[in-house]
TILO-925035 format. One record per residue (C-alpha): x, y negated, z negated; residue in three letters; residue number from 1. Coordinates in nm, 3 decimals, always signed. Layout:
BEGIN
((X, Y, Z), "ala", NUM)
...
END
This chain:
BEGIN
((+7.700, -3.437, +2.863), "unk", 1)
((+7.526, -3.451, +3.201), "unk", 2)
((+7.615, -3.218, +3.485), "unk", 3)
((+7.357, -3.264, +3.764), "unk", 4)
((+7.544, -3.019, +3.986), "unk", 5)
((+7.540, -2.726, +3.742), "unk", 6)
((+7.285, -2.456, +3.827), "unk", 7)
((+6.995, -2.406, +3.588), "unk", 8)
((+7.029, -2.093, +3.377), "unk", 9)
((+6.688, -1.941, +3.446), "unk", 10)
((+6.729, -1.654, +3.199), "unk", 11)
((+6.814, -1.889, +2.914), "unk", 12)
((+6.525, -2.112, +3.017), "unk", 13)
((+6.285, -1.817, +2.988), "unk", 14)
((+6.417, -1.739, +2.638), "unk", 15)
((+6.366, -2.103, +2.546), "unk", 16)
((+6.004, -2.100, +2.659), "unk", 17)
((+5.938, -1.770, +2.479), "unk", 18)
((+6.090, -1.885, +2.150), "unk", 19)
((+5.908, -2.216, +2.177), "unk", 20)
((+5.574, -2.032, +2.190), "unk", 21)
((+5.673, -1.804, +1.901), "unk", 22)
((+5.781, -2.106, +1.696), "unk", 23)
((+5.443, -2.271, +1.761), "unk", 24)
((+5.266, -1.959, +1.632), "unk", 25)
((+5.487, -1.945, +1.322), "unk", 26)
((+5.419, -2.313, +1.255), "unk", 27)
((+5.047, -2.239, +1.282), "unk", 28)
((+5.093, -1.962, +1.024), "unk", 29)
((+5.274, -2.206, +0.792), "unk", 30)
((+4.988, -2.453, +0.835), "unk", 31)
((+4.738, -2.182, +0.736), "unk", 32)
((+4.939, -2.085, +0.426), "unk", 33)
((+4.974, -2.450, +0.321), "unk", 34)
((+4.596, -2.482, +0.362), "unk", 35)
((+4.544, -2.173, +0.146), "unk", 36)
((+4.762, -2.338, -0.119), "unk", 37)
((+4.530, -2.638, -0.108), "unk", 38)
((+4.223, -2.416, -0.136), "unk", 39)
((+4.364, -2.226, -0.435), "unk", 40)
((+4.478, -2.537, -0.618), "unk", 41)
((+4.256, -2.463, -0.918), "unk", 42)
((+4.462, -2.157, -1.014), "unk", 43)
((+4.784, -2.354, -0.973), "unk", 44)
((+4.648, -2.635, -1.191), "unk", 45)
((+4.549, -2.390, -1.466), "unk", 46)
((+4.901, -2.245, -1.461), "unk", 47)
((+5.063, -2.589, -1.479), "unk", 48)
((+4.830, -2.697, -1.759), "unk", 49)
((+4.927, -2.383, -1.950), "unk", 50)
((+5.294, -2.477, -1.906), "unk", 51)
((+5.212, -2.829, -2.024), "unk", 52)
((+5.036, -2.696, -2.334), "unk", 53)
((+5.329, -2.466, -2.411), "unk", 54)
((+5.576, -2.753, -2.378), "unk", 55)
((+5.368, -2.969, -2.609), "unk", 56)
((+5.349, -2.689, -2.863), "unk", 57)
((+5.727, -2.638, -2.858), "unk", 58)
((+5.809, -3.005, -2.896), "unk", 59)
((+5.543, -3.065, -3.161), "unk", 60)
((+5.728, -2.831, -3.400), "unk", 61)
((+6.030, -3.062, -3.405), "unk", 62)
((+5.882, -3.328, -3.645), "unk", 63)
((+5.791, -3.054, -3.891), "unk", 64)
((+6.152, -2.935, -3.906), "unk", 65)
((+6.268, -3.294, -3.953), "unk", 66)
((+6.022, -3.333, -4.243), "unk", 67)
((+6.171, -3.030, -4.412), "unk", 68)
((+6.519, -3.173, -4.364), "unk", 69)
((+6.406, -3.504, -4.511), "unk", 70)
((+6.263, -3.331, -4.817), "unk", 71)
((+6.590, -3.150, -4.882), "unk", 72)
((+6.841, -3.415, -4.787), "unk", 73)
((+6.637, -3.721, -4.873), "unk", 74)
((+6.649, -3.869, -4.522), "unk", 75)
((+6.550, -3.796, -4.170), "unk", 76)
((+6.788, -3.700, -3.891), "unk", 77)
((+7.043, -3.959, -3.790), "unk", 78)
((+6.905, -4.195, -3.525), "unk", 79)
((+6.540, -4.104, -3.587), "unk", 80)
((+6.304, -4.400, -3.610), "unk", 81)
((+5.937, -4.457, -3.664), "unk", 82)
((+5.908, -4.534, -3.295), "unk", 83)
((+6.052, -4.193, -3.208), "unk", 84)
((+5.799, -4.021, -3.432), "unk", 85)
((+5.512, -4.220, -3.282), "unk", 86)
((+5.616, -4.141, -2.926), "unk", 87)
((+5.410, -3.863, -2.759), "unk", 88)
((+5.585, -3.530, -2.794), "unk", 89)
((+5.564, -3.463, -2.423), "unk", 90)
((+5.774, -3.769, -2.342), "unk", 91)
((+6.085, -3.583, -2.459), "unk", 92)
((+6.035, -3.328, -2.183), "unk", 93)
((+5.952, -3.568, -1.903), "unk", 94)
((+5.579, -3.496, -1.910), "unk", 95)
((+5.340, -3.782, -1.849), "unk", 96)
((+5.170, -3.891, -2.167), "unk", 97)
((+4.834, -3.887, -1.989), "unk", 98)
((+4.876, -3.522, -1.903), "unk", 99)
((+4.929, -3.576, -1.531), "unk", 100)
((+5.078, -3.277, -1.352), "unk", 101)
((+5.303, -3.484, -1.124), "unk", 102)
((+5.451, -3.831, -1.165), "unk", 103)
((+5.525, -4.103, -0.910), "unk", 104)
((+5.874, -3.960, -0.852), "unk", 105)
((+5.714, -3.630, -0.744), "unk", 106)
((+5.844, -3.438, -1.047), "unk", 107)
((+5.611, -3.164, -1.166), "unk", 108)
((+5.522, -3.047, -1.514), "unk", 109)
((+5.648, -2.699, -1.594), "unk", 110)
((+5.864, -2.682, -1.282), "unk", 111)
((+5.574, -2.683, -1.039), "unk", 112)
((+5.563, -2.307, -0.975), "unk", 113)
((+5.344, -2.260, -0.668), "unk", 114)
((+5.410, -1.921, -0.504), "unk", 115)
((+5.171, -1.973, -0.212), "unk", 116)
((+5.330, -2.308, -0.126), "unk", 117)
((+5.674, -2.146, -0.153), "unk", 118)
((+5.568, -1.882, +0.099), "unk", 119)
((+5.448, -2.160, +0.330), "unk", 120)
((+5.785, -2.335, +0.306), "unk", 121)
((+5.964, -2.006, +0.384), "unk", 122)
((+5.743, -1.948, +0.689), "unk", 123)
((+5.805, -2.306, +0.800), "unk", 124)
((+6.181, -2.250, +0.771), "unk", 125)
((+6.155, -1.940, +0.994), "unk", 126)
((+5.960, -2.143, +1.249), "unk", 127)
((+6.225, -2.414, +1.235), "unk", 128)
((+6.502, -2.162, +1.310), "unk", 129)
((+6.313, -2.024, +1.611), "unk", 130)
((+6.230, -2.375, +1.726), "unk", 131)
((+6.591, -2.492, +1.695), "unk", 132)
((+6.709, -2.201, +1.908), "unk", 133)
((+6.447, -2.283, +2.173), "unk", 134)
((+6.548, -2.650, +2.192), "unk", 135)
((+6.922, -2.576, +2.204), "unk", 136)
((+6.869, -2.301, +2.464), "unk", 137)
((+6.676, -2.542, +2.686), "unk", 138)
((+6.957, -2.796, +2.668), "unk", 139)
((+7.219, -2.533, +2.751), "unk", 140)
((+7.007, -2.399, +3.037), "unk", 141)
((+6.997, -2.742, +3.199), "unk", 142)
((+7.349, -2.854, +3.092), "unk", 143)
((+7.214, -3.171, +2.932), "unk", 144)
((+7.038, -3.304, +2.622), "unk", 145)
((+6.691, -3.148, +2.589), "unk", 146)
((+6.475, -3.461, +2.590), "unk", 147)
((+6.450, -3.567, +2.951), "unk", 148)
((+6.070, -3.542, +2.993), "unk", 149)
((+5.754, -3.552, +2.784), "unk", 150)
((+5.755, -3.178, +2.709), "unk", 151)
((+6.111, -3.193, +2.581), "unk", 152)
((+6.055, -3.515, +2.390), "unk", 153)
((+5.754, -3.373, +2.205), "unk", 154)
((+5.917, -3.039, +2.123), "unk", 155)
((+6.237, -3.209, +2.008), "unk", 156)
((+6.032, -3.459, +1.811), "unk", 157)
((+5.843, -3.176, +1.638), "unk", 158)
((+6.176, -3.013, +1.552), "unk", 159)
((+6.312, -3.336, +1.401), "unk", 160)
((+5.992, -3.388, +1.197), "unk", 161)
((+6.027, -3.035, +1.056), "unk", 162)
((+6.397, -3.089, +0.988), "unk", 163)
((+6.337, -3.415, +0.803), "unk", 164)
((+6.058, -3.258, +0.596), "unk", 165)
((+6.268, -2.956, +0.498), "unk", 166)
((+6.564, -3.179, +0.408), "unk", 167)
((+6.341, -3.394, +0.187), "unk", 168)
((+6.228, -3.079, +0.007), "unk", 169)
((+6.582, -3.040, -0.128), "unk", 170)
((+6.552, -3.376, -0.306), "unk", 171)
((+6.179, -3.422, -0.375), "unk", 172)
((+5.888, -3.182, -0.407), "unk", 173)
((+5.684, -3.268, -0.098), "unk", 174)
((+5.496, -2.939, -0.082), "unk", 175)
((+5.172, -3.130, -0.143), "unk", 176)
((+5.204, -3.297, +0.199), "unk", 177)
((+5.293, -2.974, +0.381), "unk", 178)
((+4.946, -2.923, +0.528), "unk", 179)
((+4.950, -3.265, +0.690), "unk", 180)
((+5.309, -3.246, +0.818), "unk", 181)
((+5.268, -2.898, +0.964), "unk", 182)
((+4.936, -3.009, +1.114), "unk", 183)
((+5.116, -3.286, +1.304), "unk", 184)
((+5.391, -3.045, +1.413), "unk", 185)
((+5.140, -2.784, +1.535), "unk", 186)
((+4.947, -3.051, +1.727), "unk", 187)
((+5.268, -3.169, +1.897), "unk", 188)
((+5.375, -2.815, +1.985), "unk", 189)
((+5.033, -2.729, +2.128), "unk", 190)
((+5.022, -3.052, +2.328), "unk", 191)
((+5.370, -2.986, +2.468), "unk", 192)
((+5.329, -2.617, +2.551), "unk", 193)
((+4.969, -2.634, +2.679), "unk", 194)
((+4.924, -2.994, +2.791), "unk", 195)
((+5.266, -3.093, +2.928), "unk", 196)
((+5.453, -2.776, +3.032), "unk", 197)
((+5.755, -2.866, +3.244), "unk", 198)
((+6.007, -2.626, +3.404), "unk", 199)
((+6.371, -2.672, +3.317), "unk", 200)
((+6.541, -2.899, +3.567), "unk", 201)
((+6.793, -3.176, +3.610), "unk", 202)
((+6.733, -3.534, +3.505), "unk", 203)
((+6.628, -3.808, +3.740), "unk", 204)
((+6.922, -4.039, +3.828), "unk", 205)
((+6.816, -4.331, +3.600), "unk", 206)
((+6.817, -4.095, +3.302), "unk", 207)
((+7.169, -3.966, +3.364), "unk", 208)
((+7.322, -4.209, +3.119), "unk", 209)
((+7.479, -4.192, +2.772), "unk", 210)
((+7.208, -4.435, +2.662), "unk", 211)
((+6.959, -4.148, +2.685), "unk", 212)
((+7.132, -3.982, +2.391), "unk", 213)
((+7.152, -4.303, +2.187), "unk", 214)
((+6.813, -4.451, +2.268), "unk", 215)
((+6.596, -4.140, +2.256), "unk", 216)
((+6.765, -3.968, +1.961), "unk", 217)
((+6.710, -4.269, +1.733), "unk", 218)
((+6.353, -4.305, +1.864), "unk", 219)
((+6.280, -3.940, +1.777), "unk", 220)
((+6.427, -3.981, +1.429), "unk", 221)
((+6.224, -4.297, +1.366), "unk", 222)
((+5.910, -4.124, +1.492), "unk", 223)
((+5.968, -3.831, +1.254), "unk", 224)
((+5.984, -4.067, +0.956), "unk", 225)
((+5.672, -4.249, +1.077), "unk", 226)
((+5.494, -3.912, +1.100), "unk", 227)
((+5.592, -3.830, +0.741), "unk", 228)
((+5.469, -4.167, +0.613), "unk", 229)
((+5.145, -4.122, +0.806), "unk", 230)
((+5.085, -3.794, +0.623), "unk", 231)
((+5.153, -3.973, +0.294), "unk", 232)
((+4.918, -4.257, +0.391), "unk", 233)
((+4.638, -4.011, +0.467), "unk", 234)
((+4.688, -3.851, +0.126), "unk", 235)
((+4.703, -4.196, -0.030), "unk", 236)
((+4.356, -4.277, +0.105), "unk", 237)
((+4.220, -3.949, -0.032), "unk", 238)
((+4.391, -4.000, -0.368), "unk", 239)
((+4.271, -4.358, -0.394), "unk", 240)
((+3.913, -4.245, -0.340), "unk", 241)
((+3.959, -3.965, -0.594), "unk", 242)
((+4.093, -4.205, -0.857), "unk", 243)
((+3.792, -4.432, -0.811), "unk", 244)
((+3.555, -4.136, -0.839), "unk", 245)
((+3.735, -4.016, -1.152), "unk", 246)
((+3.697, -4.361, -1.307), "unk", 247)
((+3.323, -4.332, -1.239), "unk", 248)
((+3.312, -3.988, -1.401), "unk", 249)
((+3.267, -3.800, -1.074), "unk", 250)
((+3.448, -3.484, -0.973), "unk", 251)
((+3.669, -3.447, -0.666), "unk", 252)
((+3.909, -3.201, -0.502), "unk", 253)
((+4.119, -3.010, -0.751), "unk", 254)
((+4.411, -3.010, -0.507), "unk", 255)
((+4.462, -3.383, -0.552), "unk", 256)
((+4.572, -3.328, -0.912), "unk", 257)
((+4.888, -3.180, -0.756), "unk", 258)
((+4.943, -3.499, -0.555), "unk", 259)
((+5.116, -3.810, -0.695), "unk", 260)
((+4.905, -4.115, -0.770), "unk", 261)
((+4.801, -4.336, -0.479), "unk", 262)
((+5.044, -4.607, -0.592), "unk", 263)
((+5.333, -4.360, -0.594), "unk", 264)
((+5.249, -4.238, -0.244), "unk", 265)
((+5.227, -4.596, -0.121), "unk", 266)
((+5.567, -4.685, -0.270), "unk", 267)
((+5.738, -4.388, -0.101), "unk", 268)
((+5.560, -4.457, +0.228), "unk", 269)
((+5.676, -4.819, +0.217), "unk", 270)
((+6.040, -4.720, +0.158), "unk", 271)
((+6.045, -4.467, +0.441), "unk", 272)
((+5.862, -4.704, +0.678), "unk", 273)
((+6.126, -4.969, +0.610), "unk", 274)
((+6.403, -4.725, +0.709), "unk", 275)
((+6.212, -4.607, +1.018), "unk", 276)
((+6.141, -4.969, +1.118), "unk", 277)
((+6.515, -5.044, +1.130), "unk", 278)
((+6.562, -4.738, +1.353), "unk", 279)
((+6.276, -4.844, +1.580), "unk", 280)
((+6.424, -5.195, +1.607), "unk", 281)
((+6.751, -5.038, +1.722), "unk", 282)
((+6.552, -4.823, +1.967), "unk", 283)
((+6.394, -5.130, +2.129), "unk", 284)
((+6.730, -5.312, +2.149), "unk", 285)
((+6.909, -5.006, +2.292), "unk", 286)
((+6.629, -4.964, +2.546), "unk", 287)
((+6.672, -5.325, +2.658), "unk", 288)
((+7.047, -5.276, +2.705), "unk", 289)
((+6.984, -4.956, +2.900), "unk", 290)
((+6.724, -5.136, +3.116), "unk", 291)
((+6.976, -5.405, +3.206), "unk", 292)
((+7.230, -5.140, +3.306), "unk", 293)
((+6.975, -4.944, +3.513), "unk", 294)
((+6.755, -5.216, +3.667), "unk", 295)
((+6.948, -5.542, +3.616), "unk", 296)
((+6.698, -5.689, +3.365), "unk", 297)
((+6.674, -5.655, +2.988), "unk", 298)
((+6.295, -5.674, +2.988), "unk", 299)
((+6.056, -5.591, +3.272), "unk", 300)
((+5.718, -5.600, +3.092), "unk", 301)
((+5.672, -5.237, +3.186), "unk", 302)
((+5.377, -5.068, +3.012), "unk", 303)
((+5.608, -4.850, +2.803), "unk", 304)
((+5.816, -5.150, +2.701), "unk", 305)
((+5.506, -5.346, +2.603), "unk", 306)
((+5.372, -5.064, +2.385), "unk", 307)
((+5.711, -5.010, +2.223), "unk", 308)
((+5.701, -5.377, +2.129), "unk", 309)
((+5.341, -5.342, +2.004), "unk", 310)
((+5.455, -5.059, +1.774), "unk", 311)
((+5.736, -5.282, +1.646), "unk", 312)
((+5.489, -5.565, +1.578), "unk", 313)
((+5.244, -5.339, +1.391), "unk", 314)
((+5.509, -5.201, +1.157), "unk", 315)
((+5.664, -5.547, +1.115), "unk", 316)
((+5.320, -5.675, +1.016), "unk", 317)
((+5.282, -5.384, +0.773), "unk", 318)
((+5.616, -5.453, +0.602), "unk", 319)
((+5.558, -5.829, +0.593), "unk", 320)
((+5.199, -5.805, +0.468), "unk", 321)
((+5.287, -5.564, +0.191), "unk", 322)
((+5.600, -5.748, +0.080), "unk", 323)
((+5.475, -6.108, +0.091), "unk", 324)
((+5.096, -6.110, +0.123), "unk", 325)
((+5.008, -5.848, -0.135), "unk", 326)
((+4.857, -5.601, +0.110), "unk", 327)
((+4.847, -5.288, -0.099), "unk", 328)
((+4.622, -4.987, -0.135), "unk", 329)
((+4.395, -4.879, +0.148), "unk", 330)
((+4.475, -5.175, +0.374), "unk", 331)
((+4.847, -5.093, +0.375), "unk", 332)
((+4.775, -4.723, +0.432), "unk", 333)
((+4.547, -4.793, +0.728), "unk", 334)
((+4.803, -5.028, +0.886), "unk", 335)
((+5.067, -4.756, +0.860), "unk", 336)
((+4.831, -4.505, +1.022), "unk", 337)
((+4.747, -4.750, +1.302), "unk", 338)
((+5.119, -4.786, +1.374), "unk", 339)
((+5.157, -4.411, +1.419), "unk", 340)
((+4.845, -4.396, +1.639), "unk", 341)
((+5.013, -4.656, +1.861), "unk", 342)
((+5.316, -4.425, +1.884), "unk", 343)
((+5.092, -4.133, +1.982), "unk", 344)
((+4.920, -4.348, +2.244), "unk", 345)
((+5.255, -4.467, +2.380), "unk", 346)
((+5.401, -4.120, +2.425), "unk", 347)
((+5.089, -3.949, +2.560), "unk", 348)
((+4.840, -4.179, +2.732), "unk", 349)
((+5.092, -4.439, +2.852), "unk", 350)
((+5.338, -4.175, +2.975), "unk", 351)
((+5.064, -3.983, +3.154), "unk", 352)
((+4.823, -4.239, +3.298), "unk", 353)
((+5.013, -4.567, +3.331), "unk", 354)
((+5.270, -4.557, +3.613), "unk", 355)
((+5.576, -4.772, +3.573), "unk", 356)
((+5.951, -4.778, +3.545), "unk", 357)
((+5.933, -4.531, +3.256), "unk", 358)
((+5.729, -4.265, +3.440), "unk", 359)
((+5.950, -3.973, +3.344), "unk", 360)
((+5.691, -3.746, +3.186), "unk", 361)
((+5.794, -3.467, +3.421), "unk", 362)
((+5.435, -3.364, +3.487), "unk", 363)
((+5.346, -3.199, +3.818), "unk", 364)
((+5.168, -3.405, +4.079), "unk", 365)
END
């Protein structure tokens, strides 16, 4: 796992840096295409509404056929009731009775055909493949796991965020949040490649421990889920405002008709935050065990430790307030966003400007 005596493979390190830059450019292209999908939402909505109208027309013919059968046979079809006849025709095809284009489970009317968004997902997948090669190549070049400094942590974190998003796409249609997720990934890649570039090298002695794999890998996974919920919370705030404007008879962005209701976004954000919170709790505990093995104390009130605990408190407050105090809507969304801002502060400002036991950013000087 760690071989501090192995020479650094400089050629492989150069390939890693090159592919990392190419991946950042491809991610930027995916972000642009996702943004174009947002800008052309009106055409997508017209197509989905046409599918909705076609579905309603097909289902609406069913009662007429049943009426004919009743006239000939003297009864309706077996199992038919007055309640079935009164039910909106679209309900049989999973379409919201109010005509919404997407429900709270992120299922779209008419299959949700969005060619521009599909192109964006394909471009994002290409960027992920290039990015994965760059991260693996860096680890092989140094004969260790590729998250030993701030540059590696941010690039690996961006890769995990992309991986989690693409995996979720197999189960739920999250194309509507693609602009926000890719925006976060592009920002992380730019910050890593331009703000915190670090040559490939061996780890400092305190980091040459199996706890690096356990502690940091779970932290990166938790951070990726927090990033996804932050994107959902931002959309929730926009959708909540749109719903209020619609109730007042005002118009808003057409794109938000392709986004689930604010309540649905909040419910999904809450579920994912609960999972990520468990991971972050494990991260803090694993860090304390590692600290005792490295420095002889479980807790040293180091700046990084304090901010990791602050992040834990913010998300604990979010989960508690929403579950027991009725904090829903915009207040819950803002608290989730504040938690992620604390994560960003912890892994950028604290790592860079606050010296301490965790000063392993790998920055020159």
